[in-house]
C-alpha positions as CSV (number, residue, x, y, z in Angstrom):
1,M,-37.1,-20.0,-13.4
2,L,-34.6,-22.5,-14.7
3,Y,-31.3,-22.5,-12.9
4,S,-29.4,-23.1,-16.3
5,R,-31.0,-19.9,-17.5
6,L,-30.1,-17.7,-14.4
7,I,-27.7,-15.0,-14.8
8,G,-25.2,-15.3,-12.0
9,K,-24.7,-18.7,-10.8
10,S,-23.0,-19.9,-7.6
11,I,-19.3,-20.3,-7.3
12,R,-17.3,-22.9,-5.7
13,H,-14.4,-20.9,-4.2
14,H,-14.5,-18.6,-1.5
15,P,-14.7,-14.9,-2.8
16,G,-12.1,-13.5,-0.6
17,S,-11.2,-12.2,2.9
18,Y,-14.5,-10.2,3.5
19,M,-15.1,-9.1,7.0
20,L,-18.6,-10.6,7.1
21,E,-19.5,-14.2,6.2
22,G,-23.0,-13.2,5.0
23,H,-21.3,-10.9,2.4
24,S,-19.2,-13.9,1.2
25,L,-22.3,-16.0,0.9
26,L,-24.1,-13.3,-1.2
27,V,-21.1,-13.4,-3.6
28,Q,-20.8,-17.1,-3.6
29,G,-24.7,-17.5,-4.0
30,G,-24.8,-15.2,-7.2
31,Y,-26.6,-12.5,-5.5
32,I,-24.1,-9.7,-5.8
33,R,-20.7,-9.0,-7.3
34,V,-18.0,-6.4,-6.2
35,L,-17.1,-3.8,-9.1
36,G,-14.6,-1.8,-7.1
37,Q,-13.9,-0.4,-3.6
38,G,-17.1,0.4,-2.1
39,L,-19.1,-0.3,-5.4
40,V,-21.3,-3.3,-5.6
41,S,-23.4,-4.8,-8.5
42,F,-26.6,-6.8,-7.9
43,L,-27.4,-9.8,-9.9
44,P,-31.0,-10.8,-10.8
45,M,-31.2,-13.0,-7.5
46,G,-30.0,-10.1,-5.5
47,M,-32.5,-7.8,-7.2
48,R,-35.3,-10.2,-6.4
49,V,-34.7,-9.9,-2.7
50,V,-34.1,-6.2,-2.9
51,G,-37.4,-6.0,-4.6
52,K,-39.2,-7.7,-1.9
53,L,-37.6,-5.5,0.7
54,R,-38.7,-2.5,-1.2
55,S,-42.3,-3.8,-1.2
56,L,-42.1,-4.6,2.6
57,I,-40.9,-1.1,3.4
58,A,-43.3,0.6,1.1
59,G,-46.3,-1.3,2.8
60,E,-45.1,-0.1,6.2
61,M,-44.8,3.5,4.9
62,Q,-48.3,3.4,3.2
63,A,-49.8,2.1,6.4
64,L,-48.5,5.4,8.0
65,G,-50.1,7.4,5.2
66,G,-46.9,7.8,3.3
67,E,-47.1,8.5,-0.5
68,E,-44.2,7.7,-2.8
69,F,-42.3,10.5,-4.5
70,Q,-38.8,11.0,-6.0
71,V,-36.5,13.9,-6.2
72,P,-33.3,14.0,-8.5
73,M,-30.0,12.3,-7.4
74,V,-28.4,15.5,-8.7
75,N,-29.2,18.7,-6.8
76,P,-28.5,22.3,-7.5
77,L,-25.6,23.5,-5.2
78,S,-27.7,26.6,-4.4
79,I,-30.2,24.6,-2.1
80,W,-27.3,23.1,-0.1
81,E,-25.8,26.6,0.2
82,K,-29.2,27.7,1.6
83,S,-29.4,25.0,4.3
84,G,-25.7,25.7,5.4
85,R,-24.5,22.2,4.4
86,S,-22.5,23.1,1.2
87,N,-19.1,22.9,2.9
88,M,-19.3,19.7,5.1
89,Q,-15.7,18.9,6.1
90,D,-16.0,15.3,7.2
91,N,-17.9,14.2,4.0
92,P,-17.4,16.8,1.4
93,L,-19.9,17.1,-1.4
94,I,-19.1,15.9,-4.8
95,T,-19.7,19.1,-7.1
96,F,-19.6,19.6,-10.8
97,R,-20.8,22.0,-13.5
98,D,-23.2,21.2,-16.3
99,G,-22.8,22.3,-19.8
100,Q,-24.4,25.7,-18.9
101,G,-22.0,26.2,-16.2
102,R,-24.5,25.5,-13.3
103,Q,-23.1,24.1,-10.1
104,L,-24.7,20.8,-9.1
105,V,-24.2,18.4,-6.4
106,L,-24.2,14.5,-6.5
107,A,-26.6,14.3,-3.5
108,P,-25.4,12.3,-0.5
109,T,-28.8,12.7,1.1
110,H,-32.2,14.5,0.2
111,E,-33.4,16.6,2.9
112,E,-32.8,19.9,1.0
113,A,-34.4,18.5,-2.3
114,S,-37.4,17.0,-0.4
115,L,-38.1,20.2,1.5
116,E,-38.0,22.1,-1.7
117,L,-40.6,19.8,-3.1
118,A,-43.0,19.8,-0.1
119,K,-42.5,23.7,-0.1
120,S,-43.9,23.6,-3.7
121,V,-46.9,21.6,-3.0
122,V,-48.2,22.9,0.4
123,N,-50.8,25.7,-0.1
124,S,-52.4,25.8,3.4
125,Y,-51.9,24.7,7.0
126,R,-54.6,22.2,6.1
127,D,-52.0,20.2,3.9
128,F,-50.2,19.1,7.0
129,P,-49.2,16.5,8.1
130,L,-47.4,15.6,5.0
131,F,-45.5,12.1,4.7
132,L,-43.5,11.3,1.7
133,Y,-41.1,8.4,1.0
134,Q,-38.8,7.4,-1.9
135,F,-36.3,4.9,-3.0
136,Q,-33.3,6.7,-4.4
137,S,-29.5,6.4,-5.1
138,K,-27.0,8.4,-3.0
139,F,-23.4,8.8,-3.4
140,R,-20.9,9.5,-0.6
141,D,-17.2,9.5,-1.2
142,E,-16.5,7.1,1.8
143,Q,-12.8,6.9,2.5
144,K,-13.3,3.8,4.8
145,T,-15.6,1.5,2.7
146,R,-16.0,-1.8,4.6
147,A,-17.8,-5.0,5.3
148,G,-19.1,-5.2,1.7
149,L,-22.5,-3.7,1.6
150,I,-22.3,-2.2,5.1
151,R,-20.5,1.0,3.9
152,T,-20.3,1.6,0.2
153,K,-19.9,4.8,-1.9
154,E,-23.1,4.3,-3.9
155,F,-26.2,2.9,-2.4
156,V,-30.0,2.9,-2.6
157,M,-31.9,4.3,0.4
158,K,-35.4,4.5,1.5
159,D,-35.9,8.1,2.5
160,A,-39.0,9.4,4.4
161,Y,-39.9,12.9,5.3
162,S,-42.7,14.2,7.4
163,F,-43.9,17.8,7.8
164,H,-46.0,18.9,10.8
165,R,-47.7,22.1,11.9
166,S,-46.3,21.6,15.3
167,F,-43.6,19.9,17.4
168,A,-46.4,18.1,19.3
169,D,-47.5,16.6,15.9
170,L,-44.0,15.6,15.1
171,N,-43.6,14.1,18.4
172,N,-46.7,11.9,18.3
173,F,-45.8,10.8,14.7
174,F,-42.1,9.8,15.4
175,P,-43.1,6.6,17.6
176,R,-45.3,5.3,14.9
177,V,-42.3,5.2,12.5
178,F,-40.1,4.0,15.1
179,N,-42.4,0.9,15.5
180,A,-42.7,0.5,11.8
181,Y,-39.0,0.0,11.7
182,L,-39.0,-2.5,14.4
183,R,-41.6,-4.5,12.4
184,I,-39.4,-4.4,9.3
185,F,-36.3,-5.7,11.1
186,E,-38.5,-8.3,12.6
187,Q,-39.6,-9.4,9.3
188,C,-36.0,-9.4,8.0
189,G,-35.0,-11.8,10.9
190,I,-32.6,-9.1,12.1
191,P,-32.1,-8.6,15.9
192,V,-31.8,-5.0,16.5
193,V,-31.0,-2.6,19.5
194,P,-32.7,0.7,19.2
195,A,-30.6,3.5,20.8
196,E,-30.4,7.2,21.0
197,S,-27.7,8.7,18.6
198,G,-26.2,12.0,17.7
199,V,-27.8,14.2,15.1
200,G,-24.5,14.9,13.3
201,I,-24.7,16.9,10.2
202,M,-28.4,16.3,10.0
203,G,-29.1,18.7,12.7
204,G,-32.3,18.9,14.9
205,S,-33.0,17.9,18.3
206,R,-33.1,14.1,18.7
207,A,-32.1,11.0,16.7
208,Y,-32.4,7.2,17.3
209,E,-30.6,4.4,15.5
210,F,-31.3,0.8,15.0
211,L,-28.1,-1.3,15.5
212,F,-27.5,-5.0,14.6
213,P,-25.2,-6.4,17.4
214,H,-22.0,-7.9,15.9
215,D,-18.3,-8.4,17.1
216,Q,-17.1,-6.7,13.9
217,G,-19.5,-3.7,14.1
218,R,-17.7,-0.2,14.3
219,D,-20.5,1.4,16.4
220,I,-20.6,0.8,20.0
221,V,-23.8,1.1,22.1
222,M,-23.9,1.6,25.8
223,I,-26.5,-0.5,27.5
224,C,-27.7,-0.6,31.1
225,P,-28.5,-4.1,31.9
226,R,-31.0,-3.1,34.9
227,C,-33.1,-0.1,33.6
228,G,-32.7,-0.7,29.7
229,Y,-31.0,2.7,29.0
230,R,-29.4,2.5,25.3
231,A,-27.6,5.1,23.7
232,N,-24.5,5.2,21.0
233,R,-21.3,5.6,22.8
234,T,-20.9,8.9,21.1
235,V,-23.8,10.6,23.1
236,A,-24.5,8.1,26.0
237,L,-24.7,9.9,29.3
238,G,-23.4,8.5,32.5
239,V,-21.3,9.0,35.5
240,K,-17.6,8.6,35.1
241,I,-15.7,7.0,37.9
242,S,-13.1,9.3,39.3
243,G,-12.4,8.2,42.9
244,S,-11.1,10.5,45.7
245,E,-7.7,10.9,47.5
246,I,-5.7,13.6,49.3
247,L,-4.4,16.1,46.8
248,K,-0.6,16.2,46.3
249,G,1.5,19.1,45.4
250,M,2.1,19.8,41.8
251,E,5.7,19.1,40.4
252,K,7.4,19.5,37.0
253,V,9.4,16.5,35.9
254,K,11.6,15.7,32.9
255,T,10.8,12.8,30.7
256,V,11.9,11.2,27.5
257,I,10.3,11.9,24.1
258,C,7.0,10.0,24.1
259,P,4.9,9.7,20.8
260,D,1.7,8.4,22.4
261,L,-0.2,8.2,25.5
262,D,0.8,4.7,26.4
263,C,4.4,5.6,26.4
264,Q,3.8,8.8,28.4
265,A,2.0,6.7,31.0
266,D,4.9,4.0,31.2
267,T,7.4,6.7,31.4
268,L,5.7,8.7,34.2
269,G,4.7,5.3,36.0
270,I,1.0,6.1,36.1
271,P,-2.1,4.6,34.6
272,K,-3.5,6.4,31.4
273,R,-6.5,7.5,33.6
274,R,-4.1,9.6,35.3
275,L,-3.1,11.6,32.2
276,I,-4.8,14.6,30.7
277,K,-5.5,14.2,27.1
278,P,-5.9,17.4,25.0
279,R,-7.1,17.2,21.4
280,V,-7.6,20.1,19.1
281,Y,-10.1,20.3,16.5
282,I,-11.1,22.7,13.7
283,T,-14.5,24.2,13.6
284,D,-16.3,27.1,11.8
285,Q,-15.6,29.2,14.8
286,G,-11.9,28.4,15.0
287,P,-9.6,25.8,16.8
288,V,-11.1,24.1,19.9
289,M,-9.2,22.1,22.5
290,A,-11.1,19.4,23.9
291,V,-9.5,18.1,27.2
292,V,-10.4,14.7,28.5
293,R,-8.8,12.0,30.6
294,G,-6.3,9.7,29.1
295,D,-8.5,6.7,29.3
296,Y,-11.4,8.4,27.5
297,D,-12.0,9.6,23.9
298,V,-13.5,12.9,22.8
299,S,-17.2,12.7,21.6
300,L,-17.6,14.8,18.6
301,D,-21.2,14.8,19.0
302,K,-21.2,16.0,22.4
303,L,-18.6,18.6,21.6
304,T,-20.7,19.8,18.7
305,A,-23.8,20.1,20.8
306,L,-21.9,22.1,23.6
307,L,-20.2,24.4,20.9
308,G,-23.3,24.9,18.9
309,T,-21.3,24.3,15.6
310,S,-20.0,21.4,13.8
311,V,-16.5,19.9,14.4
312,S,-14.9,18.9,11.3
313,K,-11.5,17.3,11.8
314,P,-8.3,17.1,14.0
315,A,-5.8,19.9,13.7
316,D,-2.5,18.9,12.1
317,D,0.9,19.6,13.5
318,R,1.4,22.7,11.5
319,T,-1.8,24.1,13.0
320,L,-0.8,23.2,16.5
321,R,2.5,24.8,16.2
322,Y,1.0,27.8,14.9
323,Y,-0.7,28.3,18.2
324,N,2.4,27.4,20.1
325,L,1.0,24.1,21.0
326,L,3.9,21.2,21.2
327,P,2.6,17.8,19.9
328,G,3.2,15.2,22.5
329,Y,3.3,17.9,25.3
330,M,0.4,19.8,24.5
331,S,-1.3,21.5,27.3
332,P,-4.3,23.8,28.2
333,V,-2.0,25.8,30.5
334,P,-1.1,28.5,29.7
335,P,-4.2,28.9,27.7
336,P,-3.1,29.3,24.0
337,E,-4.3,32.5,22.4
338,G,-7.0,32.1,19.7
339,V,-8.0,28.6,20.9
340,R,-11.2,27.9,22.7
341,I,-10.7,25.2,25.6
342,I,-13.4,23.0,26.9
343,V,-12.6,20.6,29.7
344,D,-14.5,17.3,30.4
345,E,-16.2,16.8,33.7
346,G,-14.1,13.7,34.2
347,V,-10.9,15.8,34.3
348,V,-12.6,18.4,36.7
349,S,-13.5,15.6,39.3
350,T,-10.3,13.5,39.2
351,P,-7.4,14.4,41.5
352,N,-3.7,14.4,40.9
353,L,-3.4,14.1,37.1
354,A,-0.4,14.6,34.8
355,M,-0.4,16.8,31.9
356,G,2.0,18.3,29.3
357,T,3.7,21.6,29.8
358,N,4.1,22.8,26.0
359,Q,7.7,22.3,26.8
360,Q,10.0,19.6,25.2
361,D,10.6,16.8,27.6
362,Y,8.6,18.3,30.6
363,F,5.3,17.1,32.3
364,Y,3.4,18.3,35.3
365,L,2.5,15.8,37.9
366,N,-0.3,15.9,40.5
367,V,-2.3,18.6,38.7
368,N,-5.8,19.5,40.1
369,F,-8.5,21.4,38.3
370,G,-9.4,24.5,40.3
371,R,-6.3,24.7,42.3
372,D,-3.4,24.5,39.6
373,F,-5.5,25.5,36.5
374,D,-9.0,26.7,36.0
375,I,-10.7,26.9,32.6
376,P,-14.1,28.4,32.5
377,E,-15.8,26.2,30.0
378,T,-16.5,22.5,31.4
379,G,-18.9,19.9,30.4
380,D,-19.6,16.4,29.3
381,I,-17.5,15.9,26.1
382,A,-16.2,12.4,26.4
383,Q,-17.4,9.0,25.2
384,L,-18.2,6.6,28.0
385,N,-16.4,3.5,28.8
386,D,-17.4,0.1,30.2
387,G,-18.1,0.3,33.9
388,D,-19.2,3.9,33.9
389,L,-22.4,4.4,35.8
390,C,-26.0,4.7,34.4
391,L,-27.2,8.1,35.0
392,A,-30.8,6.6,35.8
393,C,-30.1,3.8,38.2
394,S,-26.2,3.9,39.0
395,T,-25.7,0.4,37.5
396,P,-22.3,-0.2,35.5
397,L,-22.9,0.2,31.8
398,E,-22.0,-2.4,29.2
399,S,-20.8,-1.8,25.8
400,V,-21.9,-3.8,22.6
401,H,-20.3,-3.6,19.1
402,A,-22.9,-3.2,16.5
403,F,-23.6,-2.3,12.8
404,E,-25.6,0.8,12.5
405,L,-28.8,-0.1,10.2
406,W,-30.0,3.5,10.0
407,N,-31.3,6.6,11.7
408,I,-34.4,8.4,12.3
409,F,-34.3,12.0,13.1
410,K,-36.4,14.8,14.7
411,L,-35.2,17.8,12.6
412,D,-37.7,20.2,14.1
413,D,-37.7,23.5,12.2
414,F,-33.8,23.3,11.5
415,Y,-34.2,23.2,7.8
416,T,-37.6,24.9,7.3
417,R,-36.4,28.2,8.9
418,K,-33.0,28.1,6.9
419,M,-34.7,27.4,3.7
420,E,-37.6,29.8,4.3
421,F,-40.5,27.2,4.2
422,S,-43.3,28.8,6.2
423,F,-47.1,28.8,6.3
424,R,-49.8,30.6,8.0
425,D,-51.7,28.8,10.7
426,D,-55.5,29.1,11.4
427,R,-54.9,32.5,13.3
428,G,-52.9,33.8,10.5
429,Q,-49.6,33.7,12.1
430,V,-46.5,32.6,10.1
431,R,-45.1,29.4,11.2
432,F,-42.3,27.0,10.1
433,P,-43.2,23.4,9.8
434,Y,-41.6,20.7,12.0
435,M,-39.8,18.1,10.1
436,G,-38.7,14.4,10.6
437,A,-36.5,12.3,8.5
438,Y,-36.4,8.5,8.4
439,G,-33.8,6.7,6.3
440,L,-33.0,3.0,5.7
441,G,-30.2,1.7,3.2
442,L,-31.4,-1.3,1.2
443,G,-27.9,-2.6,0.6
444,R,-27.0,-2.4,4.3
445,L,-30.3,-4.0,5.1
446,L,-29.6,-6.9,2.8
447,A,-26.1,-7.4,4.2
448,C,-27.4,-7.6,7.7
449,M,-30.2,-9.9,6.7
450,A,-27.7,-12.2,5.1
451,E,-25.4,-12.0,8.2
452,A,-28.2,-12.8,10.6
453,N,-29.9,-15.5,8.5
454,R,-27.2,-18.1,7.7
455,D,-25.4,-21.3,8.9
456,E,-22.3,-23.2,8.0
457,R,-24.1,-24.4,4.7
458,G,-25.2,-21.0,3.4
459,L,-28.0,-18.6,3.5
460,I,-31.4,-19.0,5.1
461,W,-33.8,-16.4,3.8
462,P,-37.1,-15.6,5.7
463,V,-39.9,-16.9,3.5
464,E,-41.5,-13.7,2.4
465,L,-38.2,-12.1,1.3
466,A,-36.6,-15.0,-0.4
467,P,-35.8,-14.7,-4.1
468,Y,-38.0,-17.8,-4.7
469,T,-40.0,-19.9,-2.2
470,Y,-39.3,-23.2,-3.6
471,Y,-36.1,-25.0,-5.0
472,I,-37.3,-28.0,-7.2
473,M,-34.7,-30.6,-8.3
474,G,-35.0,-33.8,-10.1
475,I,-32.7,-36.7,-9.6
476,G,-31.6,-38.6,-12.7
477,R,-32.5,-38.2,-16.4
478,S,-35.9,-40.0,-16.3
479,A,-38.3,-38.3,-18.5
480,K,-41.0,-39.1,-16.0
481,V,-39.1,-37.3,-13.4
482,S,-38.6,-34.2,-15.7
483,A,-42.2,-34.0,-16.6
484,Y,-43.4,-34.1,-13.0
485,V,-40.9,-31.5,-12.0
486,D,-42.4,-29.2,-14.8
487,E,-45.8,-30.0,-13.6
488,I,-45.1,-29.0,-10.2
489,A,-43.4,-25.7,-11.2
490,A,-46.3,-24.8,-13.5
491,E,-48.9,-25.4,-10.7
492,L,-46.9,-23.4,-8.1
493,G,-46.1,-20.5,-10.7
494,H,-42.9,-20.2,-12.4
495,D,-42.1,-16.9,-10.8
496,D,-41.9,-18.4,-7.4
497,V,-39.9,-21.5,-8.3
498,L,-36.3,-22.0,-9.0
499,V,-36.0,-25.3,-10.9
500,D,-32.5,-26.8,-10.9
501,D,-32.4,-28.4,-14.3
502,R,-28.7,-28.8,-14.4
503,I,-27.0,-32.1,-15.5
504,G,-24.7,-32.6,-12.4
505,S,-24.1,-34.4,-9.2
506,I,-26.7,-34.7,-6.6
507,G,-24.3,-33.5,-4.0
508,M,-23.6,-30.4,-6.0
509,K,-27.3,-29.6,-6.3
510,F,-27.8,-30.2,-2.5
511,K,-24.9,-27.8,-1.8
512,D,-26.2,-25.2,-3.9
513,A,-29.6,-25.5,-2.5
514,D,-28.3,-25.0,0.9
515,L,-26.0,-22.0,-0.2
516,L,-28.8,-20.1,-2.0
517,G,-31.0,-20.2,1.1
518,I,-34.3,-20.8,-0.6
519,P,-36.9,-21.8,2.1
520,L,-38.2,-25.1,0.8
521,R,-36.5,-27.7,-1.2
522,I,-38.6,-30.2,-3.2
523,V,-36.8,-33.3,-4.5
524,V,-38.3,-35.6,-7.2
525,S,-36.7,-38.9,-8.1
526,R,-37.6,-42.1,-9.9
527,R,-37.4,-44.1,-6.7
528,F,-39.8,-41.6,-4.8
529,L,-42.2,-41.6,-7.7
530,S,-42.4,-45.3,-7.8
531,D,-43.6,-45.0,-4.2
532,G,-46.0,-42.1,-5.3
533,E,-44.0,-39.6,-3.1
534,V,-42.0,-36.4,-3.3
535,E,-39.4,-35.5,-0.5
536,L,-39.5,-31.8,1.0
537,Q,-37.0,-30.3,3.1
538,D,-37.3,-27.1,5.2
539,R,-33.9,-25.0,4.8
540,K,-34.3,-23.3,8.2
541,T,-35.3,-26.2,10.5
542,R,-33.5,-29.0,8.3
543,E,-36.6,-31.0,8.8
544,H,-37.3,-33.4,5.8
545,W,-40.5,-35.5,5.0
546,Y,-42.3,-37.3,2.4
547,V,-45.6,-36.3,0.9
548,K,-48.1,-38.3,-1.4
549,K,-48.2,-36.8,-4.9
550,E,-51.9,-36.3,-4.6
551,D,-51.3,-34.4,-1.3
552,L,-48.4,-32.2,-2.5
553,M,-50.3,-28.9,-3.3
554,K,-52.2,-29.1,-0.2
555,E,-49.1,-29.8,2.0
556,L,-47.2,-26.8,0.4
557,K,-50.2,-24.5,0.9
558,Q,-50.3,-25.4,4.6
559,W,-46.4,-25.0,4.9
560,R,-46.7,-21.6,3.2
561,E,-49.6,-20.4,5.4
562,Q,-47.5,-21.5,8.7
563,H,-44.5,-19.5,7.6
564,A,-46.2,-16.5,6.1
565,G,-44.9,-13.3,7.7
């Protein structure tokens, strides 16, 4: 490929204040362009990298017995109603009607459609296990698009779904996909932390996610440095530090108006860990008050698991007042009629807490669970903090910020039962298949690969995933130099070579070679040719060396073999 003919060339100026430098380099290098908030276009260079990622992923899926399929991006609303996911509150479906008035969905994910397809092709228990994968576009109306390609409204995802006769079959297959993901990330040069995660709107019994540690990551994974326990903070289990002391007598005190916990703690002269923090959420079963300590946050995943129903959003002030709950002074005492209350175990075990009274300007001090108030429903509903103890070995846990690359789920028979996908086993008994789901977003993968493989000069692509393997440039306008550049490109194969044929400064070409991140730079000049040599430079190691013309192809072959994935 001639650089002069390339659609989407490098740009000299910094493209803007993106959170990730890798994203900025993708824009500068001519790999992507931003169309709008959460909307990204891929240029030819970007498509070449994405194409190689698809091949890598497809190879791993096929090695597991996977067969490629594709279901429509647009689904009938009826199948989402059947699964019970048509009224998702935190990520509402985009619905519309076609010309005949049929209700359709712009699918954010494809569990329902994939199950319907599997249901149509399974004729016997002998058809199991079934493993299908696809590359398909999704649309989610993300309100907090961020970090370029990390979280967008439209994206292409590799979906894979497995269907099994029994939970044991699913359980045995699951680690094979887990290991395939680890191999994919290793090929991409992305360091990952696998961790337990919440099932969320997906349902099922278990989920794992693969996280890319990064200071700007929104996810937090809790890690035990001793035994290796790892879980997303939203589901991590551990022992909350509560302490012990002599119980004091409860008293009611008057305070000034305080809009937040920090103000309340300062006014009362106590640390935040001494406060009781009630939070009310809307669920399908009505409002629920989650009561945690002031230094903890409510875990919606844990709360959802305990309730057995999805938790959608916090209640607004109007809803709170309807249930006689006063914002800023909200309290589980007395229990508000019509509101279910769950108290976190950290509140249960911590002495001498402070909480609101549901009266303006008044707080209770030295409140103790079991003595001063007693709520029947308690459990672990709080996210852990740094320093909480590992449940397995009592070592203080550490938190690491990270970007979630994607999740894999044991869905069990969560969907197959709801959507009436059954079969008769070898004894004639009716069974529901067990299902697994395995997703991986290509744009997010590209973004993390760019972030993990870069330096101050630009991108550094892994050899097998680079848009081109070789970047060839000639110095000067010598016809002899140009002819030899063409000769090298022809022998290597034009599809694997980017030839910088521009008339411009040597410095500009060198800068672009570094920015684009193509693995091996080949420099031809009249001076080198007079000595019968060609200069090579490895983009990753910065090593450069000279090779005799007659040995060039042999040298390139050896270099490629050494760097093959």
